[in-house]
N, C-alpha and C positions, 0 to 999 in steps of 0.2 A: 911468268904469271902462274900462280898456284890456284887450283880449284878448291874452294872451301865450302863446306856444308855447315849450316848453323841451325840448331833447334832453338826455339824461343825467340826467333828473329823478329817477331811482331811485338815483343815486349820491350821494356825499358832498356835493360843492359844489352839484350840481343840486337835491338834496333840500332843502338849507338855503335855496337861492334860491327854490324854490317856496313854502316856508313864509313867507318874507318878502314875496313878491309877494301871496300871499293875505291876509296881515296888512295890507298896504297897500291892499287893496280891489280887486285885479285879478282877472279871470277867467283861470284858468290851465289849459292843456292840456299833458300830458306824453307824449312818445314812449315807448311801451312795446313792447319786443321780445317779451316772453313774459308768462306769468301772474305770475311773481314780481315783475317790475318794475311790472306793471300794479297789483298789490295794494299795492305800496309807494307808488306815486303816488296811488292812491285813498285810502290811509290818511292821506296828508298833506292831503287835501281837494281835490286837483285832479282833472281829468278825464283818465284815461288814453286814449290813442289808439294802436291797434295799428299797428306798422310797424317798419322798420329803416332804417339809413343807406344801404343799397343799393337801396332802392325809392323812386325819385323820385316816382312817381304817388301812393304812400301818403303821402309827406311833403307833397306839394302839397295833397292833400285835408285832411291834418291841420292844415296851416297856414292854410287858407282862413278869411278873416275876422280873422286875427291882424294886429295893427299892429306887434308887436315879437316877435322871436325871439332866444332865448339858446341858443347852441350849446355845450353843456357836455360832450357825449358824446365819448369818445376811448378808444383802447386805451392803457392805462398800465402793463400788466404788465411785469415784469422780463424782459429778454432776449426771445427769440422770433424768429419768422421775419419777415424784412423785408417780404415780400408782404402779410402780415396787417396790419402797421402801416400800410403804404401804403393798403391797401383801406379800413381803418377811418378813419384819420386824414386822409388826403389825398383819396381818391376819395369817402369819406363826406362830407367837408366840401364838396367840389365839388357833390355831390348836394343837400346842404342849401341851398347858395347858389342853385342852379338852381331848386329848389322854391320858395324864398322869393321869388325874382324872378317866377316864373310865378304865384304866389299873390297878388302885389301887396303883400307885406310892406314896410313903410316902412323899418325899421331892424333890423339883425342885430348882436348882440354876441357875439363869439367868445371863449371861454375859452382863452387862450394860456398860455405858460409861459416862464420864463427858460431852460429847457432847450433852447429853440429857438436859443439863442446858443452852446450848448456844443460844443466841439470837442476837449476834452482839456486845456484850459488854465483856470486860475482866472479868475473874473469878479470884478474888483475895482472897486467904485464905478461899475458900468456903468449906462448910461441907454438911452433908446430909439434913440439914434444907432448903437449897436453892431450889426454886421451879423448877419442871420440865417444859420444854417448848415445848409442842406438837404443839404450834402455831409458832414455829421458821420458818424463811424463808428458812432455809436449810433443804432439804428433809430428809437427813440422821438424823440430830438432832431431827427433829420433829417426825420421825417414831420411833426412839429409845426411845424418851420420852413417846410416846403413848404406845409402847410395854411394857415399865417398869410399867406404870400405870396398865395395864392389869395384869401383874405378881403380883404386890403388893396387888392388890384388890382381887386376887383369894382366895376362901375359901378352896378349895382342889385342888391339894395337898398343903402341907406347901411350901411356896415360900420364897426365899431370893435372893437379887440382889447384885452382886459384881461389882463395878465400878473401873476398872483400867484406868489409863490415859496414852496415847501414848505408847502402848506396843511395845517393841523392843527386839532384841537379835538374836542369831543364829537361822536360819530357818525362819526369817521374810520374808513374801511374799508381803508386801505392802509398809511400810514406807521407809526402806532403798532401796529396788529396785526402787521405784519411784524417790527418791532423786538422785540416781545414774543415772537413765535415763535422768532426767532433766539437770544435770550437763554435761553429755556427749553430749546432744543435744544442749547445749548452751541456755537453757531456764530457768536456775535457777536464782533467784533474792531474796535477803533478803527483808523483809518488815520492814521498820523503822530500818534497820541495824541488825535486829534479836537480839536486846539488851534487850528485855523483859525477864522475868523469866518464867520458865515452870517446871512443875513436869513431871516425866516419870515413867514407870513401866516396869522393865525387865520381860520377859515372865515367868521366874521361880518365881518371886514375885507374878505375877498375878495368877499362878497356886496354889501357897501356899495360897493365899487369897481365892480362890475357894474352896479348901479343908476345910479350916477353916470355911467358910460360910456354907458348907454342914454339918459340925458336931456341930458348936456352934452358928450359926446365928439365931437371933430371927425371927420367921415367919413374913412376911410382911415388913421386914426392908431392907434397902440398906446400903452398906458399901463401902467407898472409900479405895483403896490401891494404894500405889506408892512406889518408891525407897527410900522414907523416907526424902528426902531433895530436894528442888527445885534447879535448875541450870539455867544459862543463856542459852537461846535457841540457840544463835549463837555458844556458846562453845560446846554444846551437838552435834549439827548437824555437826560442823567442825570435831569433834573427830570421829563421826559416819562415815562420808565420808572418813576420813583419814584411817579407817580400810580397805578401799578398794583402798587405794593409790591415792585418789583424792584430789585435792586442790580446795577449794570452791571459786568461783568468788566473787568479791567485790560489784558487781552491787546491788543496793537497790531501792525499791519503797516506796513512802509515803503510809501510811495505807489508806488514802482517795482515792488515785489513784488506788491501788489494789482493793479496794472495788468497785469503779466505774467500773473498767474493768470487774470484776467478774459479777456484776449485769447486765452490758450491754451484756456480752457474754451469760449469761444464758437466757436473754430475746430473743436474736437472735436465739439461739438453740431451745427455746420453740416455737417461732413464725414461724420459717421455718421448724420445725420438723426435724432438722438435726440429723444424726446418730452420735453415739459416745458422747463425752462430750466436753464442751468448754475448751479452753486453761487454763482458770482460773475460779474457782467456789468459792462461798461464804464460803462453809465449809472449803476449803483449806486456804482461807485468815484468817478465824477465828482461825484455828488450828495453823497456822504458824506465825500469825501477832499480836496476843494478849496474854497478860499475862494469865496464867492458873496455879494457885497455890492452893494446896488442903490440908485441915486439915484431917489427918487420925486418929485422936484421938479416934473416935468411934470404928474403927476396932481394934485399939490397946487395948482399954479397954474391949470390949465385945468379941472379937475373939481371943485375945492374939496375934494379928498380929505383926510380925517384918519382915522386908525385909530379905530374905535368900541369896540374891545375890547383891553385890555392883555394881555401875556403872563401877568402875575400873575393876572388874572381868568380867563383861559382855563385855566390850570393848576388854579386853585381849583375850577372847574367839573368838570374831569376827576377830581379827587380826590373830590369829592362824588358824582359818578356812580359811581365805583368802590365807595365805601362803601355 
């Protein structure tokens, strides 16, 4: 039995990861910032440990005796202040690495993202040789790129990065709920008709990749995982919303118009220091309006990765959950 520590265990990917680790017989501790996250981690069957990404001492104490750490915690909200993204995603990751080193952790697996490569251009058939973009105009993309650089350059503990793309499935707390909210509020619109291709990663496939990265990944390396085959973005989103009984509106914006609206909105929010986030942001435009197709050959060859859940199975589970 391995003792495993998980950050972000109260979230979507982290929660599903904890369930799988427990099922496989590991002892799991999860970082809990407050009562709500502690209750969620405890309900899964793991041991919540109070602390946050800004407290190295608490992280070190929480990791004591752990052989393996999964770092799934990150700021993923739309838009927002750059300093907050940097504090959570970059400085927080640096703190997790330091605590893991001081606690004697053998290996750390970092949950990365294809967004770390995004700079406003499509990603077509990309693999792990594509450069990270810490200079990206989107704060989430830039901060995740900078965080990954820290992880891959760390000498101790051994580190591996696992990059899923557009994680979805039952229990999703971001993608599907936000799409549902936009449709119901009358704010949904396709970009260029949504006819571009995209890769996706069911949460069970993401977790499978994380476990393989922990056992087989080469130190300092990154690995992409997906559902195995790209699909048309419009088809995927239409079926996803259909699991909630929703029909998707036909309204569409040109990519240039969506980009201009997002850039203008972000500028106004920054200039006036407005609370919340603008109606449209660059990261959302890039995620929803540009092709993103990924080559997972490296994960297949080095990790033995194969998707364990098909899109059809994942959609069926969502429909059953809704009913």
